[in-house]
C-alpha positions as CSV (number, residue, x, y, z in Angstrom):
1,M,21.2,44.3,74.4
2,S,20.9,41.4,71.9
3,L,18.9,41.7,68.7
4,P,17.2,38.9,66.8
5,P,19.2,37.7,63.8
6,G,16.7,39.2,61.3
7,K,16.9,42.7,62.9
8,A,20.7,42.5,63.3
9,S,20.9,41.8,59.5
10,E,18.5,44.6,58.7
11,L,20.6,47.1,60.9
12,K,23.8,46.0,59.1
13,Q,22.1,46.6,55.8
14,I,21.0,50.1,56.7
15,I,24.5,51.0,57.9
16,H,26.0,49.5,54.8
17,Q,23.7,51.5,52.5
18,Q,24.5,54.7,54.4
19,L,28.2,54.1,54.2
20,L,27.9,53.6,50.4
21,K,25.7,56.8,50.1
22,M,28.3,58.9,51.9
23,D,31.2,57.3,50.0
24,V,32.9,56.5,53.3
25,H,35.0,53.8,51.8
26,G,36.6,56.3,49.4
27,R,37.2,58.8,52.3
28,I,38.8,56.0,54.4
29,R,41.1,55.1,51.5
30,E,42.2,58.8,51.2
31,V,42.9,59.0,55.0
32,L,44.7,55.7,54.9
33,A,47.0,56.8,52.1
34,E,47.6,60.2,53.8
35,T,48.3,58.5,57.2
36,I,50.8,56.0,55.6
37,R,52.6,58.9,53.9
38,E,52.8,61.0,57.1
39,E,53.5,58.3,59.8
40,L,55.2,55.4,58.0
41,A,57.7,57.2,56.0
42,P,60.3,57.9,58.8
43,E,60.6,54.6,60.6
44,H,58.5,52.1,58.6
45,Q,56.6,51.0,61.7
46,Q,53.4,48.9,61.6
47,L,50.2,50.9,61.3
48,S,47.6,49.5,63.8
49,T,43.8,49.7,63.7
50,E,43.8,52.1,66.6
51,D,46.0,54.5,64.6
52,L,43.6,54.4,61.7
53,I,40.5,55.0,63.9
54,K,42.4,57.9,65.6
55,A,43.1,59.4,62.2
56,L,39.5,59.0,61.1
57,R,38.2,60.6,64.3
58,Q,40.6,63.6,64.0
59,R,39.2,64.3,60.5
60,G,35.6,64.1,61.7
61,I,34.6,61.2,59.5
62,I,33.3,59.0,62.3
63,D,31.2,61.9,63.6
64,D,29.7,62.6,60.1
65,V,28.7,58.9,59.8
66,M,27.0,58.8,63.3
67,K,25.1,62.1,62.5
68,E,23.8,60.7,59.2
69,L,22.5,57.3,60.7
70,K,19.0,57.7,62.0
71,F,17.4,54.8,63.9
72,V,13.6,54.8,63.9
73,S,11.7,52.3,66.1
74,D,8.9,51.1,63.9
75,V,7.8,48.1,65.9
76,N,4.6,49.0,67.7
77,E,2.8,47.1,70.4
78,K,0.2,45.7,68.0
79,E,2.9,44.1,65.8
80,R,4.6,42.6,68.9
81,T,1.4,40.9,69.9
82,S,0.2,39.9,66.4
83,A,-0.5,36.2,65.8
84,P,2.5,34.2,64.7
85,K,2.8,32.9,61.2
86,P,1.6,29.3,60.7
87,S,4.5,27.0,61.1
88,T,3.4,24.8,58.2
89,H,4.7,27.1,55.6
90,F,6.8,30.1,56.5
91,V,8.1,32.4,53.8
92,D,10.3,35.4,54.6
93,R,8.8,38.3,52.9
94,E,11.6,40.7,53.9
95,P,14.0,41.7,51.0
96,P,17.1,39.5,50.9
97,V,20.0,40.8,52.9
98,L,23.2,41.2,51.0
99,K,25.6,38.3,51.8
100,K,29.3,38.6,52.1
101,T,31.1,37.0,49.2
102,N,33.9,34.5,49.9
103,I,36.8,35.7,47.7
104,D,39.5,33.1,46.9
105,P,42.7,35.1,47.3
106,T,44.5,32.9,44.7
107,R,42.0,33.9,42.0
108,R,41.6,37.0,40.0
109,Y,38.3,38.9,39.8
110,L,36.8,41.7,37.7
111,Y,34.6,44.1,39.8
112,L,32.0,45.6,37.4
113,Q,30.0,48.5,38.8
114,V,27.0,50.1,37.0
115,L,26.9,53.7,38.1
116,G,23.7,55.0,36.6
117,G,22.4,55.5,33.1
118,K,21.6,58.5,31.0
119,A,20.0,59.5,27.7
120,F,17.2,56.9,27.8
121,L,15.2,59.4,25.8
122,E,12.1,57.2,25.4
123,H,11.5,57.9,29.1
124,L,12.1,61.6,29.0
125,Q,8.5,62.4,29.9
126,E,8.3,59.7,32.5
127,P,6.9,61.2,35.8
128,E,8.7,60.6,39.0
129,P,7.2,57.5,40.7
130,L,5.4,58.2,43.9
131,P,6.4,56.2,47.0
132,G,4.7,52.8,46.9
133,Q,3.4,53.3,43.3
134,I,3.9,50.4,40.9
135,C,5.9,51.6,37.9
136,S,7.8,50.2,34.9
137,T,11.3,49.0,35.8
138,F,14.6,48.3,34.1
139,T,16.6,45.2,35.1
140,L,20.2,44.5,33.9
141,C,21.1,40.8,33.4
142,L,24.8,39.7,33.0
143,H,26.5,36.5,31.9
144,F,30.3,35.9,32.0
145,R,32.1,32.6,31.9
146,N,29.2,30.5,33.3
147,Q,28.3,33.1,36.0
148,R,25.0,34.9,35.9
149,F,24.0,38.1,37.7
150,R,20.9,40.3,37.9
151,S,20.6,43.9,39.0
152,K,18.0,45.3,41.4
153,P,15.0,46.6,39.3
154,V,15.1,50.4,39.0
155,P,12.3,52.7,37.8
156,C,12.3,53.5,34.1
157,A,13.6,57.1,33.7
158,C,15.7,59.2,31.3
159,E,18.5,58.7,33.8
160,P,17.8,55.4,35.5
161,D,19.4,55.1,38.9
162,F,21.5,51.9,38.4
163,Q,23.8,51.5,41.4
164,D,25.0,47.9,41.4
165,G,28.2,46.0,41.6
166,F,29.0,42.5,40.3
167,L,32.1,40.5,41.2
168,L,33.0,38.3,38.2
169,E,35.5,35.5,38.6
170,I,37.8,35.7,35.6
171,H,39.2,32.1,35.6
172,K,36.1,30.2,36.7
173,D,37.0,27.3,34.4
174,S,40.4,25.9,35.3
175,L,43.3,27.4,33.3
176,G,46.1,25.0,34.2
177,D,47.7,25.4,37.7
178,G,44.8,26.5,40.0
179,S,47.1,27.7,42.7
180,K,48.9,30.1,40.4
181,M,47.6,33.7,40.2
182,V,46.9,34.5,36.5
183,D,48.9,37.4,35.2
184,A,47.9,40.1,32.8
185,T,49.0,38.2,29.7
186,T,47.0,35.2,30.6
187,V,43.9,37.3,31.3
188,L,44.3,39.1,28.0
189,S,43.9,35.7,26.3
190,I,40.5,35.2,27.8
191,C,38.3,36.6,25.0
192,D,34.8,35.9,26.5
193,P,32.9,39.2,26.6
194,V,30.5,40.2,29.4
195,H,27.0,39.8,27.9
196,M,24.6,42.4,29.2
197,V,20.9,42.3,28.6
198,L,18.6,45.1,29.6
199,I,15.0,44.1,30.2
200,K,12.0,46.4,30.8
201,T,9.1,45.1,33.0
202,D,5.8,47.1,32.7
203,T,3.2,47.6,35.4
204,F,1.4,44.4,34.4
205,G,4.6,42.3,34.7
206,E,5.1,42.0,30.9
207,T,8.8,41.9,29.9
208,T,10.4,43.6,26.8
209,L,13.9,43.2,25.5
210,V,15.4,46.7,25.4
211,A,19.1,46.0,24.5
212,S,21.7,43.3,24.3
213,Y,25.4,44.3,24.5
214,F,28.7,42.5,24.5
215,L,31.2,44.4,26.8
216,E,34.9,44.1,26.0
217,W,36.2,44.3,29.5
218,R,39.9,43.7,28.9
219,S,40.6,47.5,28.4
220,V,41.0,47.5,32.2
221,L,44.3,45.6,31.7
222,A,45.9,48.7,30.3
223,A,44.4,51.1,32.8
224,E,46.4,52.8,35.5
225,N,45.7,51.4,39.0
226,G,43.7,48.6,37.3
227,I,40.6,50.9,37.2
228,T,38.8,52.2,34.2
229,N,35.4,54.0,33.5
230,V,33.6,53.4,30.3
231,A,30.4,54.8,28.9
232,V,28.5,52.0,27.1
233,E,26.1,53.1,24.4
234,L,23.2,50.5,24.2
235,L,21.5,50.0,20.8
236,G,18.0,48.7,20.4
237,V,17.0,45.3,19.1
238,G,15.4,43.9,16.0
239,T,14.3,46.7,13.6
240,E,15.8,49.3,16.0
241,S,19.3,47.7,16.2
242,K,20.9,50.8,14.8
243,V,19.1,53.2,17.2
244,S,20.6,54.3,20.5
245,V,18.4,53.6,23.5
246,G,20.7,54.9,26.3
247,V,24.1,55.0,27.9
248,L,25.3,53.1,30.9
249,N,28.2,54.4,33.0
250,I,30.4,51.4,33.9
251,R,33.5,51.2,36.2
252,L,35.8,48.2,35.8
253,E,38.3,47.2,38.5
254,M,40.7,44.2,38.8
255,Y,41.0,42.4,42.2
256,P,43.7,41.9,43.3
257,Q,45.5,44.6,41.3
258,L,47.8,43.5,38.6
259,N,51.5,43.6,39.3
260,K,52.1,45.2,35.9
261,T,49.6,46.8,33.5
262,L,49.9,46.2,29.8
263,S,50.3,49.0,27.3
264,S,47.3,50.1,25.4
265,E,49.1,49.1,22.2
266,I,49.3,45.5,23.3
267,T,45.6,45.2,24.2
268,S,44.5,47.0,21.0
269,T,46.8,44.8,18.9
270,Q,45.3,41.7,20.6
271,F,41.7,42.9,19.9
272,T,42.6,43.6,16.2
273,L,44.1,40.2,15.7
274,E,41.1,38.4,17.3
275,R,38.7,40.4,15.1
276,Q,40.7,39.7,11.9
277,K,40.9,35.9,12.8
278,T,37.1,35.7,13.4
279,A,36.3,37.8,10.3
280,E,38.5,35.6,8.1
281,K,36.8,32.4,9.4
282,E,33.4,33.9,8.9
283,R,34.4,35.0,5.3
284,L,35.6,31.5,4.4
285,F,32.4,30.0,5.8
286,L,30.3,32.4,3.8
287,V,32.2,31.5,0.6
288,Y,31.6,27.8,1.4
289,A,27.9,28.4,2.1
290,K,27.4,30.1,-1.2
291,Q,29.1,27.3,-3.0
292,W,27.0,24.7,-1.1
293,W,23.8,26.6,-2.0
294,R,24.7,26.8,-5.7
295,E,25.2,23.0,-5.7
296,Y,21.9,22.5,-3.9
297,L,20.0,24.5,-6.5
298,Q,21.6,22.6,-9.3
299,I,20.0,19.3,-8.0
300,R,16.5,20.6,-8.7
301,P,15.4,24.2,-9.7
302,T,12.3,23.9,-7.3
303,H,14.8,23.8,-4.3
304,N,14.8,27.6,-4.6
305,T,11.4,27.7,-2.8
306,R,12.3,25.4,0.0
307,L,13.0,26.7,3.5
308,V,16.7,26.1,3.7
309,K,18.0,28.4,6.4
310,I,21.8,28.7,6.7
311,F,22.0,32.1,8.4
312,A,19.7,33.9,10.9
313,Q,19.7,37.4,12.4
314,D,20.0,37.7,16.2
315,E,18.5,40.5,18.3
316,N,21.2,42.9,17.3
317,G,20.6,42.3,13.6
318,V,23.9,40.3,13.2
319,N,23.7,37.4,10.7
320,R,25.0,34.2,12.3
321,P,25.1,30.5,11.1
322,V,22.0,28.7,12.4
323,C,24.2,26.0,13.9
324,S,25.7,28.5,16.3
325,Y,22.3,28.9,18.0
326,V,22.4,25.3,19.3
327,R,24.9,23.4,21.5
328,P,24.6,20.7,24.2
329,L,23.2,22.3,27.3
330,R,23.1,20.4,30.6
331,A,20.6,21.6,33.2
332,G,22.4,20.2,36.2
333,R,19.8,19.1,38.8
334,L,17.1,21.5,37.6
335,L,15.7,19.1,35.0
336,D,15.7,15.3,35.3
337,T,14.3,14.0,32.0
338,P,14.1,15.0,28.3
339,R,10.3,15.1,28.6
340,Q,10.6,17.4,31.6
341,A,12.9,19.6,29.5
342,A,10.2,19.7,26.8
343,R,7.6,20.8,29.4
344,F,9.9,23.5,30.7
345,V,10.5,25.0,27.3
346,S,6.8,24.9,26.5
347,V,5.9,27.0,29.6
348,L,8.3,29.8,28.5
349,G,6.0,32.4,26.9
350,Y,5.5,32.5,23.1
351,E,5.7,35.9,21.4
352,R,6.5,36.7,17.8
353,A,9.2,39.3,17.3
354,P,7.6,42.8,17.3
355,V,7.3,44.5,14.0
356,I,6.5,48.2,13.4
357,G,3.8,48.9,10.9
358,G,1.3,46.6,9.1
359,G,1.7,44.2,6.2
360,G,1.5,41.0,8.2
361,G,5.2,40.2,7.5
362,K,7.1,38.2,10.0
363,Q,10.0,40.0,11.6
364,E,12.8,37.5,11.9
365,Q,14.8,37.6,15.2
366,W,16.5,34.6,16.6
367,C,17.5,35.6,20.2
368,T,20.7,34.7,21.9
369,L,19.9,32.3,24.8
370,L,20.5,34.9,27.6
371,A,18.1,37.4,26.0
372,F,15.5,34.6,25.6
373,L,15.8,33.4,29.2
374,C,15.9,36.8,30.8
375,R,12.8,37.9,28.9
376,N,11.1,34.6,29.7
377,K,9.5,34.5,26.3
378,G,10.4,34.3,22.6
379,D,9.4,33.1,19.1
380,C,9.1,29.4,18.0
381,E,12.8,29.5,16.8
382,D,14.0,30.4,20.3
383,H,12.0,27.6,21.9
384,A,13.2,25.0,19.3
385,N,16.9,26.0,19.7
386,L,16.6,25.8,23.5
387,L,14.8,22.4,23.4
388,C,17.3,21.0,20.9
389,S,20.2,22.1,23.1
390,L,18.6,20.5,26.2
391,L,17.9,17.2,24.4
392,L,21.5,17.2,23.1
393,G,22.6,17.7,26.7
394,F,20.6,14.6,27.7
395,G,22.6,12.6,25.1
396,L,19.9,12.3,22.3
397,E,20.6,12.9,18.6
398,A,18.5,16.0,18.2
399,F,18.0,18.4,15.3
400,V,16.1,21.6,14.8
401,C,13.7,21.3,11.8
402,V,12.9,24.3,9.6
403,G,9.7,24.1,7.5
404,T,6.1,25.1,7.5
405,K,2.8,24.1,9.1
406,A,-0.8,24.6,7.9
407,K,-1.4,27.4,5.3
408,G,2.4,27.6,4.6
409,V,3.2,29.4,7.9
410,P,7.0,29.1,8.5
411,H,7.7,27.1,11.7
412,T,10.5,25.4,13.5
413,W,10.3,22.3,15.7
414,V,12.7,19.6,17.1
415,M,13.4,16.0,15.9
416,T,15.2,13.2,17.6
417,C,16.6,10.1,15.9
418,G,16.5,7.0,18.0
419,S,19.3,4.4,17.8
420,D,16.7,2.0,16.3
421,G,15.8,4.5,13.6
422,T,12.6,5.9,15.2
423,I,12.0,9.5,14.3
424,T,10.2,11.6,17.0
425,F,9.0,15.2,16.4
426,W,8.9,17.4,19.5
427,E,6.7,20.6,19.4
428,S,8.6,23.1,21.5
429,L,5.6,25.4,22.1
430,T,3.4,22.7,23.6
431,G,5.7,19.8,24.6
432,H,3.8,17.4,22.5
433,R,5.7,14.4,20.9
434,Y,4.8,12.7,17.6
435,I,6.2,9.5,16.1
436,H,6.9,10.0,12.4
437,R,6.0,7.1,10.1
438,P,6.5,8.1,6.4
439,I,3.9,7.4,3.7
440,N,5.3,5.5,0.7
441,P,3.8,7.2,-2.4
442,D,4.8,4.2,-4.5
443,D,2.6,1.7,-2.5
444,P,-0.5,0.4,-4.3
445,P,-3.8,2.3,-3.4
446,L,-5.1,-0.6,-1.2
447,V,-2.2,-0.5,1.2
448,E,-3.2,1.3,4.4
449,Q,-1.0,4.3,5.0
450,P,-0.2,5.8,8.4
451,K,-2.2,9.0,9.2
452,P,0.1,11.8,10.4
453,L,-1.0,13.4,13.7
454,Y,1.6,16.2,13.6
455,P,0.8,19.7,12.3
456,Y,3.9,20.0,10.1
457,R,3.5,20.2,6.3
458,T,6.9,20.8,4.7
459,I,10.5,20.5,5.8
460,G,13.4,22.3,4.1
461,C,16.5,21.6,6.4
462,I,17.6,20.3,9.7
463,F,20.6,21.2,11.8
464,N,22.3,21.0,15.2
465,H,25.6,22.2,16.6
466,Q,27.7,19.9,14.3
467,K,25.6,19.0,11.3
468,F,23.5,20.7,8.7
469,F,21.3,18.9,6.1
470,G,19.3,20.3,3.2
471,N,16.3,18.2,2.1
472,C,16.8,17.2,-1.5
473,Q,14.0,14.5,-1.8
474,P,11.6,15.0,-4.7
475,S,8.9,16.3,-2.3
476,D,9.5,18.4,0.8
477,A,6.2,17.2,2.3
478,V,6.9,15.9,5.9
479,E,4.5,13.0,5.5
480,V,6.5,11.4,2.7
481,C,9.9,12.4,4.1
482,V,12.5,9.7,4.8
483,F,15.1,10.7,7.5
484,D,17.9,8.5,6.2
485,L,20.6,11.2,6.9
486,H,23.5,9.1,5.6
487,N,21.9,9.0,2.1
488,E,23.2,12.0,0.3
489,S,20.6,11.6,-2.5
490,K,17.9,12.5,0.2
491,W,19.8,14.9,2.4
492,K,22.7,17.1,1.2
493,P,25.1,17.6,4.1
494,M,27.4,20.5,4.9
495,S,31.0,20.0,5.8
496,G,31.4,19.3,9.5
497,E,34.8,21.1,9.4
498,A,33.2,24.2,7.9
499,I,30.5,24.3,10.7
500,K,33.1,23.7,13.4
501,S,35.2,26.6,12.2
502,V,32.5,29.2,13.0
503,C,30.6,27.4,15.8
504,P,31.9,26.6,19.3
505,P,33.7,24.7,20.6
506,G,35.9,26.0,17.9
507,A,38.6,28.7,18.3
508,T,37.8,32.4,18.8
509,S,34.3,33.2,17.4
510,S,31.8,36.0,17.7
511,V,29.2,33.5,19.0
512,P,28.3,34.2,22.7
513,P,28.8,31.3,25.1
514,F,25.7,29.7,26.6
515,P,24.6,30.7,30.1
516,P,23.7,28.1,32.7
517,L,20.1,27.7,33.7
518,C,19.0,29.2,37.0
519,A,16.7,27.7,39.6
520,S,13.3,29.2,40.1
521,T,12.9,32.0,42.5
522,I,9.1,31.5,42.8
523,D,7.7,29.9,45.9
524,A,5.0,27.6,44.4
525,A,2.8,27.4,47.5
526,V,2.8,31.2,48.1
527,A,2.1,32.0,44.4
528,S,-0.7,29.4,44.3
529,N,-2.3,31.0,47.4
530,E,-2.0,34.5,46.1
531,I,-3.7,33.8,42.8
532,E,-6.4,31.7,44.5
533,V,-7.3,34.6,46.9
534,Q,-7.4,37.1,44.0
535,L,-9.6,34.8,41.9
536,R,-12.1,34.4,44.9
537,I,-12.4,38.2,45.1
538,L,-12.9,38.5,41.4
539,V,-15.5,35.8,41.3
540,S,-17.4,37.2,44.3
541,E,-17.4,40.7,42.7
542,H,-18.5,39.4,39.4
543,R,-21.4,37.5,41.0
544,K,-22.3,40.5,43.1
545,D,-22.7,42.6,39.9
546,L,-25.2,39.9,38.7
547,G,-27.1,40.1,42.0
548,L,-25.9,36.6,43.1
549,S,-24.4,35.7,46.5
550,T,-21.2,33.6,46.8
551,V,-20.6,30.7,49.2
552,W,-17.2,29.0,49.0
553,D,-16.8,25.3,49.8
554,D,-13.2,25.0,51.1
555,Q,-13.3,21.2,51.3
556,L,-14.5,20.9,47.7
557,S,-11.7,23.3,46.7
558,Y,-9.1,21.1,48.3
559,L,-10.4,18.0,46.6
560,L,-9.6,19.6,43.2
561,S,-5.8,19.5,44.0
562,P,-5.2,15.9,42.8
563,A,-6.8,16.6,39.4
564,L,-4.5,19.6,38.8
565,A,-1.5,17.5,39.8
566,A,-2.6,14.7,37.4
567,Y,-3.0,17.2,34.5
568,E,0.6,18.5,35.0
569,L,2.0,15.0,35.3
570,E,0.2,14.0,32.1
571,R,1.6,17.1,30.3
572,T,5.1,16.2,31.5
573,T,5.2,12.4,31.1
574,G,2.3,11.6,28.8
575,V,1.0,9.3,31.5
576,S,-2.4,9.9,33.2
577,A,-2.6,8.8,36.9
578,G,-4.9,9.2,39.9
579,N,-8.1,9.9,38.1
580,E,-10.1,7.1,39.9
581,E,-9.3,8.5,43.3
582,F,-10.3,12.1,42.3
583,Q,-13.6,10.9,40.8
584,D,-14.4,8.8,43.9
585,A,-13.6,11.8,46.3
586,I,-15.9,14.1,44.2
587,R,-18.8,11.5,44.3
588,R,-18.5,11.3,48.1
589,A,-18.4,15.1,48.4
590,V,-21.5,15.8,46.2
591,P,-24.8,14.7,47.9
592,D,-27.5,12.8,46.0
593,G,-29.7,15.1,44.0
594,H,-26.9,17.6,43.5
595,T,-24.9,18.3,40.3
596,F,-21.1,18.9,40.1
597,K,-19.4,20.9,37.3
598,G,-15.7,21.5,37.0
599,F,-13.6,23.5,34.5
600,P,-9.8,23.2,34.4
601,I,-7.6,25.7,32.5
602,H,-3.9,26.2,32.0
603,F,-1.8,29.4,31.9
604,V,1.9,30.2,31.7
605,H,1.6,33.5,33.5
606,R,0.6,34.5,37.1
607,N,-1.7,37.4,36.4
608,A,-5.0,36.5,38.1
609,R,-7.1,39.3,36.5
610,R,-5.9,38.3,33.0
611,A,-6.6,34.6,33.7
612,F,-10.1,35.4,35.0
613,A,-10.9,37.5,31.9
614,T,-9.8,34.5,29.7
615,C,-11.9,32.1,31.8
616,L,-15.1,34.2,31.3
617,R,-14.7,33.9,27.6
618,S,-15.3,30.2,27.9
619,P,-19.1,29.4,28.0
620,F,-18.4,26.3,30.2
621,C,-16.5,28.3,32.8
622,E,-18.9,31.2,32.7
623,E,-21.7,28.7,33.4
624,I,-19.9,27.7,36.6
625,I,-18.9,31.2,37.8
626,C,-22.4,32.6,37.1
627,C,-24.2,29.4,38.4
628,R,-27.8,30.0,39.7
629,G,-29.8,27.4,41.7
630,D,-30.5,26.0,45.1
631,Q,-27.6,25.5,47.6
632,V,-25.0,26.7,45.2
633,R,-21.4,26.1,46.5
634,L,-18.4,27.3,44.5
635,A,-14.9,26.1,44.6
636,V,-11.6,27.2,43.0
637,R,-8.2,25.7,43.3
638,V,-4.9,27.0,41.9
639,R,-1.7,25.1,41.6
640,V,1.5,26.7,40.4
641,F,4.3,24.3,39.1
642,T,7.7,26.0,39.0
643,Y,10.4,25.4,36.5
644,P,13.9,26.8,36.0
645,E,14.3,30.5,35.0
646,S,11.1,31.4,37.0
647,A,9.0,29.8,34.3
648,C,5.8,28.3,35.7
649,A,2.7,26.3,34.7
650,V,-0.4,27.6,36.4
651,W,-3.4,25.2,36.6
652,I,-6.8,26.7,37.7
653,M,-9.9,24.7,38.3
654,F,-13.3,26.3,38.9
655,A,-16.1,24.0,40.2
656,C,-19.6,24.3,41.6
657,K,-22.2,22.0,43.1
658,Y,-25.9,22.7,43.4
659,R,-29.2,21.0,44.0
660,S,-30.9,20.1,40.7
661,V,-34.4,21.6,40.6
662,L,-35.8,20.1,37.4
């Protein structure tokens, strides 16, 4: 009997899960070791597969497995005869089947298993989720040497049931002779930690950063059998960075096993030397930064009030030089142009760092890139750092600017310097670009001055991964600022050598490496359809409450698509196209004596109910949704545009046409 490929994969998955549950692999290892001891000792003969199966059968392990496996036929006649899916757009809604990993036998790997959590006391009172019930979940994200992994979501609980394994390639980047297996000493010199980020997703799909932890994995080099178990205590983020949020049980294993393990004295000495070297570099940079700041204040006493930011706290409350938050980042084939990169950054959610209590003070928290990307939202500093890194990756001379916007609110944005001297400001939260033309305060009153269109008021400093400049012009107002960075009377530079000593690509540093961007996992067509169906239901229910019937015009809905595509194209490139065809199509679809109204709106989330509530707050949109009249026909079109990291731009357009009875 042959099974279809899908069912065969599903069957393999069920058997695989059952074997894991019963720890059959562990029992087979024990039997194998015992059989080798008993049968191979006398004459050193070869042990065949038949011998091993015979040993397993004798000990009853095969019978135990067969008893535990239950096969239930859940395919009824109705499902067999159901209509096939349309061939135009097929999406497999089954959970992805685990694929076998191709392991290169000449490379060394670290197998990291997460075997549950405990003491997540915030979820002590959390009730057991009922089957099928939507509940809050934990997801663990990992980054190690340009490799990224994500665990399966598990329900939030005091003891969350994490059961995941990740195979990390230790020398992903070439370390000399690729055909030579790295030994323990070489592995010990690889000081990249495993960055682990724990994300909580609530029942509405909102994400929260719970913890960010750097795992020192090299303790496994001194472990017997190349296996070690560690209990990792996770601390909170921001204001709670000293508070424990829970403990993860982690098992580390080397593949293939090391020929010789190192002594614990060697590993601990290596860790101590690295810490001392890093601490000394950071101490010397701090001494230099203090001296630089003293010199900066001596230029003009009012410099004390300028926003010159040399250090910033990350999510763990660690002070790091601002230059370490930026470095050239190449997006591979995920982003094609700098403007597309700006659009991608702008559709990542904006959220100020949470602060406990009132007072209106801004909690400062510059996130590491992995924490920002996994949470899919962050503050303006996170957006500006990412955009600057992407623009540097595209070969532009880009800087992060620190200053204020209206009403003195602190803000960060990005600036690029063209080879012809053109200064362009990029607003990372919106993707807008502004050309900067400085006003000359010494010009006579009759000379026409350029009117600035950007929202920025003052600028204190600019920086990237190699340079830092403090603004020492008489006024820190952006509109009169001259960006002649080679003129030290206008911009006080920091030593490039000092910055390089604490920012990659320097030697050992406490700065985490940047993770690569991941392609979107969202299917744009399916997501668009789902939101559109939900919005139709919400509109129909809303009109029913008002005593109005709802008739949908599918053709009119389809005609709205080109407008949504044109809006996104304009946001990305700044060029508007296709408006004439859209207007012509609408004119042909709306008969004489009828009126057409349309309302487009843009979101960066996929929550239909939340989007509908926002739309109703607009009087223009409410007028369309609650339209009364003769021959009222309603239309709605949703278009989801996907970007890396599962970020998306969602365009919705409501429209109606009706006979004018005036």
